N, C-alpha and C positions, 0 to 999 in steps of 0.2 A: 899217260900219252896222247888221252881227249884233253886236256892241259893244253900242254904242248901243244901241240895242232890251233886249242881256240886263239892262243897267248897274239899269232900274229895274225888273225880276226883282228880279232880286240885292238891293238896297235893299229889295222887299215882305219876302222871303224872313228878311233879316235880325231884320226888325220882328217876326216871326211870333214869338208864346211858345206856352209847353208847359203844361199842364199834368196835371198828376199827378193818377191815379187809381186806386181801388180793382180789386177783380178781377170787381165788376159794371160798370167803366165809369164809375163816378160819382167826381167829382173829389174829392178828398182837398180838409176845410176845412181848410188850414193858412196859417199870415200870415206875412210874414218881418217879423222883430222882430232890430233892432239885428243886422243879417248871417247872421242865428241863425236859421232853422224852426220854428215853433212850430204846438202842436194845437189843438184848441177848449179844452182845460183848462191852458193854459198853461205848461203840461212842454216846455222845449227836447226835441226830435230829433234825433239825430244817431248819428253809426258813433263805435266806440269803436277809436282806434288804437292808442294806446297804453296800455299796466298798468302802473302806477306802485305799487306793497303799500307797508302793506297800506291807505289808504283816498282813493288819486286814481284817475283817468280821466283817458285827454288824448283831447280829443273831435274829430272835423274833420281831423286832422293832418296836416299842409301847405297848407292854401288857409289863408283870412282869417278860416272860422270857426276855425281853432282856438280851441279853449278847455282850460284847467285845470278839472277839476275835484274840489271837494275832497267827501269824501262828507261831510251835513250832520250836526251833533249828533255824528259819534261821530274815532273815531280809534283804532289801530294801535299798537303799540309796533316802538320800530326792531330790523332783525332780530339785533345785539349781545345786547338783551334780553330777546328771546324767539326765539330762532334756529326751534324746532318748531314757533311758532306762526304765522309769520313765513311759512314755506313750504309750511304748509298753508293760508292766505292769499293767496298765489299760485297754488297752484295752481286755488283756487276760481276764483279771477279769470277767469283759463282756462277753465275750464269754465263757469261760468257765465255771463261778461262780454264775452270776446275773438272766440265763435263768431258772435255777436249782432249783425246784418243793420245794428237800430235798436238807440239807447238814449232814453230818456226821462229826463230829467234835467225836473223840479219844485225850478228856482231860489229861495230861502231870499227871502220878502216882501222883503230891502231888497235885494236883488243890483242888480248895472248889469251886465250882459247884454253891455256892450259890455269888459269888465275883461276878459283874461286868467286871471281865476281867480279860478271861482266857486263861493260853498258850495251845492247842495241836493240830494232825494233824489234817488236814483238806481230806476230802472223797470228790469222787461226782461219780455217778454211771455212768463205762463205756461206751463211747456210739462209736459203728460203722460207722468209721470213712463217710464213703461211703451214709449211709442210715439213718442216726444219730437219727436208734433206741438206745432203750439201751440196753447192752447185759448181761443177769441176771446172777446176784452175784458176775457181775466186777466191781470194782473202780479203781480209779484215785488218788491216794495218791498229792493233790491237792502239799504243803510244794516239794515237789521234783519234778512235773513236770515243776514248778515254776522257783526248784535249775538245771533242768537242759538247760531252756531257756537263763540260764545266767541274771533271769528277780531278783534272790534273790542270797545272800552269807549265808554260814553259818556265827551261829552269834558262835554259843560256843552247839560241837558234841557232849560234855557230855549230852546235854539235854535231846539225845535218848538213853532211856533204852536201848533199844535192844541194843546188839552191831551189828547183820545180819543189822541194819540198819542202824545202825552209819557209819559205815564201804560203805555200798552202796549209803547214802548220796557224803557220802566224796572222790567216785568213781567218781557218779556223777557230781557234782561242780570239778575236776579234768578237768575233758570231756566237758565242757561249756569252761572250760578256757582254753584246747589247743586248741578246736574250733574256741577261742575269740568270745562266743555268748553272749549277753547282757553288762552288764556291765565289762565285760572281753575284751569286745571291742573296736576299734578306735576308737568310736563315742558313749559315754556312753548315 
């Protein structure tokens, strides 16, 4: 008899869904698309699970939503061609991407979110350099940050649909060249 009474309760509980909320208890405005969680700006919200220097991040590893994210518009050199820069790139990725609970990936306009490989711009939450605290509403474009350090170079500027972003990326790369950072330095 008890089992008969508990069965409907168990079925009811199994049908319940949870809603993710922020610190104030307000529901986060995210939607599920192609099994990936997207925020209101159309960015994929994911957890980094593996870093493959110089320009690839595996997100949501070991789950149905595992995807390979390749940095849009930029590329690094293999370890054989630029060992010092490759090592600095690994260190940078470990420091700024590996420890993040969430990455935000703005996929290229023609991306198929169901594909195993997605090209996109990776964003991380900005942090105060002194305290390490997250800066509310602040994000860092990892593609641009790596470019500014000379860890990667522009693969094809046309991949950046936004003309202002394209111009900014070119300026950042030119500055890295002038300052002889990373790939542009004496010891690659």
